[in-house]
ROVO-348674 format. One line per field, with one value per atom (N, C-alpha, C, O, CB): x, y, z; chain; atom name; residue number from 1; residue in three letters. Coordinates in pm, whole numbers, plus 50000, padded with zeros to 5 digits. Glycine has a CB too. Layout:
N
c1: X;...
c2: Y;...
c3: Z;...
chain: A;...
atom: CA;...
n: NUM;...
res: ALA;...
***
This chain:
95
c1: 73379;73392;73493;73534;73218;73499;73602;73550;73434;73679;73633;73592;73609;73713;73574;73484;73572;73680;73696;73591;73763;73890;74005;74116;73928;73970;74035;73994;74054;74059;73841;73875;73934;73958;73757;73962;73989;74093;74120;73945;74223;74376;74393;74471;74491;74256;74315;74334;74431;74156;74233;74161;74359;74432;73990;74366;74453;74601;74659;74443;74617;74713;74769;74876;74618;74611;74579;74620;74701;74485;74549;74595;74691;74715;74556;74839;74939;75060;75179;74929;74941;75095;75096;75130;75091;75023;74974;74986;75063;74828;74953;75058;75228;75331;75008;75203;75390;75463;75489;75426;75493;75569;75538;75633;75511;75340;75333;75420;75505;75224;75418;75474;75588;75612;75467;75711;75844;75881;76004;75890;75847;75821;75736;75790;75795;75699;75598;75521;75489;75736;75520;75507;75495;75588;75544;75397;75379;75429;75443;75201;75450;75474;75449;75516;75349;75312;75250;75245;75123;75024;75293;75293;75440;75464;75218;75534;75678;75644;75714;75748;75562;75565;75562;75637;75510;75453;75384;75426;75371;75221;75539;75596;75502;75476;75671;75410;75355;75400;75439;75132;75372;75378;75300;75237;75494;75284;75194;75328;75437;75136;75310;75365;75229;75108;75439;75281;75191;75055;75014;75362;75031;75074;75106;75065;74975;75206;75373;75390;75466;75529;75393;75453;75632;75696;75436;75690;75711;75676;75562;75629;75746;75737;75636;75634;75828;75529;75383;75472;75564;75166;75414;75434;75351;75257;75556;75372;75282;75140;75062;75333;75116;75029;74917;74801;75089;74959;74915;74847;74742;75165;74985;74948;74861;74754;75044;74856;74716;74605;74516;74740;74558;74469;74385;74265;74500;74509;74455;74403;74299;74593;74499;74392;74312;74225;74463;74316;74194;74011;73890;74218;74091;73997;73854;73755;74169;73986;73996;73812;73727;74193;73811;73646;73536;73425;73603;73569;73439;73467;73395;73471;73584;73621;73599;73577;73759;73620;73599;73457;73444;73686;73318;73223;73224;73309;73154;73032;73051;73181;73223;72983;73226;73335;73461;73523;73228;73466;73523;73431;73490;73724;73357;73297;73273;73268;73233;73266;73290;73420;73443;73327;73494;73637;73641;73663;73755;73609;73574;73550;73621;73467;73421;73352;73449;73495;73159;73490;73515;73683;73748;73487;73744;73878;73806;73807;74020;73775;73684;73629;73618;73466;73607;73536;73637;73627;73476;73771;73878;73982;74068;73966;73990;74109;74302;74394;74103;74262;74395;74372;74427;74450;74261;74232;74292;74409;74301;74191;74247;74123;74061;74267;74082;74010;73968;74074;74057;73832;73878;73896;73850;73890;74024;74124;74235;74257;74175;74330;74400;74361;74455;74490;74203;74173;74219;74342;74058;74152;74187;74231;74218;74168;74374;74507;74612;74716;74570;74579;74638;74731;74835;74668;74727;74818;74748;74630;74844;74822;74824;74987;75104;74847;74860;74963;75037;75012;74872;75150;75236;75306;75340;75327;75342;75464;75576;75623;75511;75646;75794;75917;75959;75823;75965;76118;76216;76337;76179
c2: 61637;61527;61365;61367;61502;61316;61242;61101;61075;61244;60982;60972;60826;60818;61026;60675;60609;60541;60524;60644;60507;60492;60561;60529;60415;60678;60709;60688;60690;60811;60661;60555;60437;60391;60500;60379;60251;60229;60110;60171;60341;60306;60362;60328;60462;60468;60583;60392;60348;60791;60360;60244;60124;60106;60180;60092;59996;60093;60045;60013;60200;60298;60263;60229;60464;60299;60230;60112;60116;60214;59977;59895;59850;59780;59846;59858;59863;59922;59895;59872;60052;60085;59978;59860;60211;60100;59924;59830;59774;59877;59737;59584;59603;59549;59413;59676;59698;59722;59620;59890;59833;59884;59786;59712;60030;59732;59633;59535;59505;59596;59439;59351;59314;59218;59331;59446;59445;59497;59507;59526;59527;59602;59632;59684;59641;59620;59553;59753;59810;59440;59778;59929;60059;60094;59947;60142;60215;60306;60283;60239;60440;60573;60617;60617;60652;60650;60707;60539;60523;60818;60429;60377;60337;60280;60302;60401;60464;60558;60538;60537;60657;60743;60766;60829;60783;60699;60638;60505;60441;60620;60467;60342;60275;60246;60360;60225;60111;60005;60054;60137;59840;59752;59686;59706;59677;59580;59480;59360;59372;59523;59290;59136;59013;59025;59098;58949;58752;58790;58891;58593;58701;58686;58590;58526;58706;58583;58487;58603;58612;58328;58730;58819;58774;58733;58853;58769;58725;58826;58871;58603;58847;58929;58914;58796;58913;58977;58888;58927;59008;58980;58841;58911;58895;58815;58869;58962;59008;58938;58999;58971;58809;58727;58771;58786;58630;58787;58857;59064;59128;58870;59082;59228;59232;59259;59323;59218;59170;59121;59168;59060;59049;59006;59098;59126;58908;59150;59294;59404;59466;59376;59420;59581;59565;59652;59713;59413;59427;59415;59404;59314;59424;59355;59550;59587;59247;59588;59748;59791;59871;59892;59709;59746;59703;59750;59701;59648;59606;59705;59798;59413;59666;59727;59936;60006;59669;59961;60091;60129;60251;60165;60047;60061;60123;60125;59977;60228;60361;60426;60414;60306;60501;60567;60443;60475;60669;60344;60251;60214;60166;60307;60240;60162;59977;59922;60203;59943;59806;59760;59680;59815;59866;59805;59785;59678;59890;59946;59947;59852;59789;60012;59828;59741;59597;59554;59725;59515;59388;59467;59365;59243;59541;59524;59551;59445;59661;59618;59694;59494;59452;59894;59415;59227;59145;59024;59151;59235;59111;59064;59151;59147;59021;58936;58997;59003;58800;59033;59083;59185;59206;58974;59260;59399;59387;59418;59537;59332;59267;59360;59418;59086;59382;59433;59306;59254;59572;59228;59179;59127;59027;59160;59258;59213;59107;58993;59317;59218;59070;58970;58910;59073;58897;58799;58775;58769;58771;58755;58676;58656;58563;58651;58793;58707;58749;58811;58778;58712;58649;58700;58637;58519;58826;58927;59077;59092;58991;59128;59211;59324;59324;59055;59415;59541;59512;59436;59725;59622;59574;59715;59781;59457;59790;59907;59866;59754;59955;59992;59944;59949;60060;59989;59885;59832;59970;59969;59658
c3: 73163;73237;73148;73032;73274;73190;73177;73130;73164;73302;73038;73026;73116;73181;72935;73127;73167;73284;73405;73120;73099;73167;73186;73142;73134;73269;73335;73488;73596;73291;73438;73640;73692;73805;73713;73499;73530;73532;73547;73474;73514;73487;73716;73805;73294;73708;73785;73928;73990;73830;73920;73969;73986;74084;73805;73893;73816;73930;74028;73579;73882;73930;74122;74172;73905;74186;74305;74375;74468;74297;74322;74365;74359;74457;74359;74220;74221;74287;74300;74155;74338;74466;74523;74523;74604;74594;74722;74682;74761;74776;74576;74633;74606;74648;74517;74543;74459;74603;74666;74316;74653;74820;74898;74923;74906;74992;75061;75027;75111;75064;74855;74863;74910;74982;74795;74840;74804;74937;74934;74671;75025;75100;75257;75355;75024;75256;75375;75410;75515;75572;75322;75306;75251;75179;75326;75268;75114;75254;75374;74981;75144;75152;75351;75455;75024;75304;75486;75532;75533;75501;75564;75642;75718;75824;75601;75604;75618;75718;75818;75480;75734;75785;75915;75989;75741;75933;76086;76134;76224;76078;76056;76131;76163;76279;76247;76017;76101;75928;75822;76178;75964;75830;75867;75971;75776;75782;75716;75748;75692;75519;75809;75803;75765;75744;75983;75768;75814;75935;75993;75951;75933;76130;76187;76284;76232;76102;76231;76201;76297;76198;76147;76154;76064;76161;76315;75991;75857;75729;75716;75847;75668;75542;75478;75444;75456;75433;75278;75181;75170;75228;75113;74957;74832;74840;74903;74713;74620;74669;74741;74465;74626;74654;74743;74707;74698;74846;75019;74948;74941;75180;74917;74911;74829;74882;74879;74730;74622;74671;74601;74524;74755;74788;74861;74853;74836;74957;75087;75018;75038;75189;74927;74877;74789;74775;74812;74671;74626;74740;74721;74515;74829;74929;75015;75077;75102;74930;75005;74925;74966;74916;74818;74791;74865;74891;74670;74880;75040;75159;75193;75134;75215;75310;75341;75440;75296;75195;75217;75194;75189;75138;75175;75157;75262;75351;75124;75242;75381;75459;75574;75511;75341;75429;75526;75627;75554;75477;75502;75731;75828;75454;75726;75794;75862;75971;75742;75730;75667;75762;75853;75483;75677;75743;75877;75934;75724;75949;76131;76189;76268;76183;76148;76250;76216;76322;76220;76095;76133;76176;76194;75996;76192;76258;76431;76494;76189;76475;76639;76649;76764;76598;76560;76560;76591;76609;76400;76600;76573;76677;76694;76454;76707;76767;76785;76866;76654;76639;76537;76449;76341;76441;76518;76431;76294;76272;76502;76181;76076;76021;76110;76063;75892;75854;75733;75702;75832;75640;75559;75456;75403;75577;75407;75343;75397;75358;75309;75550;75589;75650;75703;75652;75676;75702;75583;75580;75751;75460;75380;75327;75248;75347;75342;75269;75395;75369;75074;75526;75661;75679;75700;75676;75677;75703;75849;75882;75517;75883;76032;76009;75972;76206;76073;76057;76209;76303;76038;76181;76264;76304;76206;76198;76466;76467;76411;76426;76602;76315;76267;76315;76347;76173;76323;76375;76328;76350;76276
chain: A;A;A;A;A;A;A;A;A;A;A;A;A;A;A;A;A;A;A;A;A;A;A;A;A;A;A;A;A;A;A;A;A;A;A;A;A;A;A;A;A;A;A;A;A;A;A;A;A;A;A;A;A;A;A;A;A;A;A;A;A;A;A;A;A;A;A;A;A;A;A;A;A;A;A;A;A;A;A;A;A;A;A;A;A;A;A;A;A;A;A;A;A;A;A;A;A;A;A;A;A;A;A;A;A;A;A;A;A;A;A;A;A;A;A;A;A;A;A;A;A;A;A;A;A;A;A;A;A;A;A;A;A;A;A;A;A;A;A;A;A;A;A;A;A;A;A;A;A;A;A;A;A;A;A;A;A;A;A;A;A;A;A;A;A;A;A;A;A;A;A;A;A;A;A;A;A;A;A;A;A;A;A;A;A;A;A;A;A;A;A;A;A;A;A;A;A;A;A;A;A;A;A;A;A;A;A;A;A;A;A;A;A;A;A;A;A;A;A;A;A;A;A;A;A;A;A;A;A;A;A;A;A;A;A;A;A;A;A;A;A;A;A;A;A;A;A;A;A;A;A;A;A;A;A;A;A;A;A;A;A;A;A;A;A;A;A;A;A;A;A;A;A;A;A;A;A;A;A;A;A;A;A;A;A;A;A;A;A;A;A;A;A;A;A;A;A;A;A;A;A;A;A;A;A;A;A;A;A;A;A;A;A;A;A;A;A;A;A;A;A;A;A;A;A;A;A;A;A;A;A;A;A;A;A;A;A;A;A;A;A;A;A;A;A;A;A;A;A;A;A;A;A;A;A;A;A;A;A;A;A;A;A;A;A;A;A;A;A;A;A;A;A;A;A;A;A;A;A;A;A;A;A;A;A;A;A;A;A;A;A;A;A;A;A;A;A;A;A;A;A;A;A;A;A;A;A;A;A;A;A;A;A;A;A;A;A;A;A;A;A;A;A;A;A;A;A;A;A;A;A;A;A;A;A;A;A;A;A;A;A;A;A;A;A;A;A;A;A;A;A;A;A;A;A;A;A;A;A;A;A;A;A;A;A;A;A;A;A;A;A;A;A;A;A
atom: N;CA;C;O;CB;N;CA;C;O;CB;N;CA;C;O;CB;N;CA;C;O;CB;N;CA;C;O;CB;N;CA;C;O;CB;N;CA;C;O;CB;N;CA;C;O;CB;N;CA;C;O;CB;N;CA;C;O;CB;N;CA;C;O;CB;N;CA;C;O;CB;N;CA;C;O;CB;N;CA;C;O;CB;N;CA;C;O;CB;N;CA;C;O;CB;N;CA;C;O;CB;N;CA;C;O;CB;N;CA;C;O;CB;N;CA;C;O;CB;N;CA;C;O;CB;N;CA;C;O;CB;N;CA;C;O;CB;N;CA;C;O;CB;N;CA;C;O;CB;N;CA;C;O;CB;N;CA;C;O;CB;N;CA;C;O;CB;N;CA;C;O;CB;N;CA;C;O;CB;N;CA;C;O;CB;N;CA;C;O;CB;N;CA;C;O;CB;N;CA;C;O;CB;N;CA;C;O;CB;N;CA;C;O;CB;N;CA;C;O;CB;N;CA;C;O;CB;N;CA;C;O;CB;N;CA;C;O;CB;N;CA;C;O;CB;N;CA;C;O;CB;N;CA;C;O;CB;N;CA;C;O;CB;N;CA;C;O;CB;N;CA;C;O;CB;N;CA;C;O;CB;N;CA;C;O;CB;N;CA;C;O;CB;N;CA;C;O;CB;N;CA;C;O;CB;N;CA;C;O;CB;N;CA;C;O;CB;N;CA;C;O;CB;N;CA;C;O;CB;N;CA;C;O;CB;N;CA;C;O;CB;N;CA;C;O;CB;N;CA;C;O;CB;N;CA;C;O;CB;N;CA;C;O;CB;N;CA;C;O;CB;N;CA;C;O;CB;N;CA;C;O;CB;N;CA;C;O;CB;N;CA;C;O;CB;N;CA;C;O;CB;N;CA;C;O;CB;N;CA;C;O;CB;N;CA;C;O;CB;N;CA;C;O;CB;N;CA;C;O;CB;N;CA;C;O;CB;N;CA;C;O;CB;N;CA;C;O;CB;N;CA;C;O;CB;N;CA;C;O;CB;N;CA;C;O;CB;N;CA;C;O;CB;N;CA;C;O;CB;N;CA;C;O;CB;N;CA;C;O;CB;N;CA;C;O;CB;N;CA;C;O;CB;N;CA;C;O;CB;N;CA;C;O;CB;N;CA;C;O;CB;N;CA;C;O;CB;N;CA;C;O;CB;N;CA;C;O;CB;N;CA;C;O;CB;N;CA;C;O;CB;N;CA;C;O;CB;N;CA;C;O;CB;N;CA;C;O;CB
n: 1;1;1;1;1;2;2;2;2;2;3;3;3;3;3;4;4;4;4;4;5;5;5;5;5;6;6;6;6;6;7;7;7;7;7;8;8;8;8;8;9;9;9;9;9;10;10;10;10;10;11;11;11;11;11;12;12;12;12;12;13;13;13;13;13;14;14;14;14;14;15;15;15;15;15;16;16;16;16;16;17;17;17;17;17;18;18;18;18;18;19;19;19;19;19;20;20;20;20;20;21;21;21;21;21;22;22;22;22;22;23;23;23;23;23;24;24;24;24;24;25;25;25;25;25;26;26;26;26;26;27;27;27;27;27;28;28;28;28;28;29;29;29;29;29;30;30;30;30;30;31;31;31;31;31;32;32;32;32;32;33;33;33;33;33;34;34;34;34;34;35;35;35;35;35;36;36;36;36;36;37;37;37;37;37;38;38;38;38;38;39;39;39;39;39;40;40;40;40;40;41;41;41;41;41;42;42;42;42;42;43;43;43;43;43;44;44;44;44;44;45;45;45;45;45;46;46;46;46;46;47;47;47;47;47;48;48;48;48;48;49;49;49;49;49;50;50;50;50;50;51;51;51;51;51;52;52;52;52;52;53;53;53;53;53;54;54;54;54;54;55;55;55;55;55;56;56;56;56;56;57;57;57;57;57;58;58;58;58;58;59;59;59;59;59;60;60;60;60;60;61;61;61;61;61;62;62;62;62;62;63;63;63;63;63;64;64;64;64;64;65;65;65;65;65;66;66;66;66;66;67;67;67;67;67;68;68;68;68;68;69;69;69;69;69;70;70;70;70;70;71;71;71;71;71;72;72;72;72;72;73;73;73;73;73;74;74;74;74;74;75;75;75;75;75;76;76;76;76;76;77;77;77;77;77;78;78;78;78;78;79;79;79;79;79;80;80;80;80;80;81;81;81;81;81;82;82;82;82;82;83;83;83;83;83;84;84;84;84;84;85;85;85;85;85;86;86;86;86;86;87;87;87;87;87;88;88;88;88;88;89;89;89;89;89;90;90;90;90;90;91;91;91;91;91;92;92;92;92;92;93;93;93;93;93;94;94;94;94;94;95;95;95;95;95
res: UNK;UNK;UNK;UNK;UNK;UNK;UNK;UNK;UNK;UNK;UNK;UNK;UNK;UNK;UNK;UNK;UNK;UNK;UNK;UNK;UNK;UNK;UNK;UNK;UNK;UNK;UNK;UNK;UNK;UNK;UNK;UNK;UNK;UNK;UNK;UNK;UNK;UNK;UNK;UNK;UNK;UNK;UNK;UNK;UNK;UNK;UNK;UNK;UNK;UNK;UNK;UNK;UNK;UNK;UNK;UNK;UNK;UNK;UNK;UNK;UNK;UNK;UNK;UNK;UNK;UNK;UNK;UNK;UNK;UNK;UNK;UNK;UNK;UNK;UNK;UNK;UNK;UNK;UNK;UNK;UNK;UNK;UNK;UNK;UNK;UNK;UNK;UNK;UNK;UNK;UNK;UNK;UNK;UNK;UNK;UNK;UNK;UNK;UNK;UNK;UNK;UNK;UNK;UNK;UNK;UNK;UNK;UNK;UNK;UNK;UNK;UNK;UNK;UNK;UNK;UNK;UNK;UNK;UNK;UNK;UNK;UNK;UNK;UNK;UNK;UNK;UNK;UNK;UNK;UNK;UNK;UNK;UNK;UNK;UNK;UNK;UNK;UNK;UNK;UNK;UNK;UNK;UNK;UNK;UNK;UNK;UNK;UNK;UNK;UNK;UNK;UNK;UNK;UNK;UNK;UNK;UNK;UNK;UNK;UNK;UNK;UNK;UNK;UNK;UNK;UNK;UNK;UNK;UNK;UNK;UNK;UNK;UNK;UNK;UNK;UNK;UNK;UNK;UNK;UNK;UNK;UNK;UNK;UNK;UNK;UNK;UNK;UNK;UNK;UNK;UNK;UNK;UNK;UNK;UNK;UNK;UNK;UNK;UNK;UNK;UNK;UNK;UNK;UNK;UNK;UNK;UNK;UNK;UNK;UNK;UNK;UNK;UNK;UNK;UNK;UNK;UNK;UNK;UNK;UNK;UNK;UNK;UNK;UNK;UNK;UNK;UNK;UNK;UNK;UNK;UNK;UNK;UNK;UNK;UNK;UNK;UNK;UNK;UNK;UNK;UNK;UNK;UNK;UNK;UNK;UNK;UNK;UNK;UNK;UNK;UNK;UNK;UNK;UNK;UNK;UNK;UNK;UNK;UNK;UNK;UNK;UNK;UNK;UNK;UNK;UNK;UNK;UNK;UNK;UNK;UNK;UNK;UNK;UNK;UNK;UNK;UNK;UNK;UNK;UNK;UNK;UNK;UNK;UNK;UNK;UNK;UNK;UNK;UNK;UNK;UNK;UNK;UNK;UNK;UNK;UNK;UNK;UNK;UNK;UNK;UNK;UNK;UNK;UNK;UNK;UNK;UNK;UNK;UNK;UNK;UNK;UNK;UNK;UNK;UNK;UNK;UNK;UNK;UNK;UNK;UNK;UNK;UNK;UNK;UNK;UNK;UNK;UNK;UNK;UNK;UNK;UNK;UNK;UNK;UNK;UNK;UNK;UNK;UNK;UNK;UNK;UNK;UNK;UNK;UNK;UNK;UNK;UNK;UNK;UNK;UNK;UNK;UNK;UNK;UNK;UNK;UNK;UNK;UNK;UNK;UNK;UNK;UNK;UNK;UNK;UNK;UNK;UNK;UNK;UNK;UNK;UNK;UNK;UNK;UNK;UNK;UNK;UNK;UNK;UNK;UNK;UNK;UNK;UNK;UNK;UNK;UNK;UNK;UNK;UNK;UNK;UNK;UNK;UNK;UNK;UNK;UNK;UNK;UNK;UNK;UNK;UNK;UNK;UNK;UNK;UNK;UNK;UNK;UNK;UNK;UNK;UNK;UNK;UNK;UNK;UNK;UNK;UNK;UNK;UNK;UNK;UNK;UNK;UNK;UNK;UNK;UNK;UNK;UNK;UNK;UNK;UNK;UNK;UNK;UNK;UNK;UNK;UNK;UNK;UNK;UNK;UNK;UNK;UNK;UNK;UNK;UNK;UNK;UNK;UNK;UNK;UNK;UNK;UNK;UNK;UNK;UNK;UNK;UNK;UNK;UNK;UNK;UNK;UNK;UNK;UNK;UNK;UNK;UNK;UNK;UNK;UNK;UNK;UNK;UNK
***
């Protein structure tokens, strides 16, 4: 059994990975492969604060195997999950 702090460390690395890559490039490695990116609702690049907000809210979006996030995306005109809505970001096709 792993000590509790391994879980905390994993969570910090997980959030840091998404925040740093999306906040600096708009894309994680997976988004680069699938040719999508995160931008502000007006199409401009996001900043670190927006990247952190959208990713820390993965905690809620990810509940019940991302069912919460999926329902919010289906109900949203802009196809935003909670993290995107709060950070005022959208996921679009990369050019």
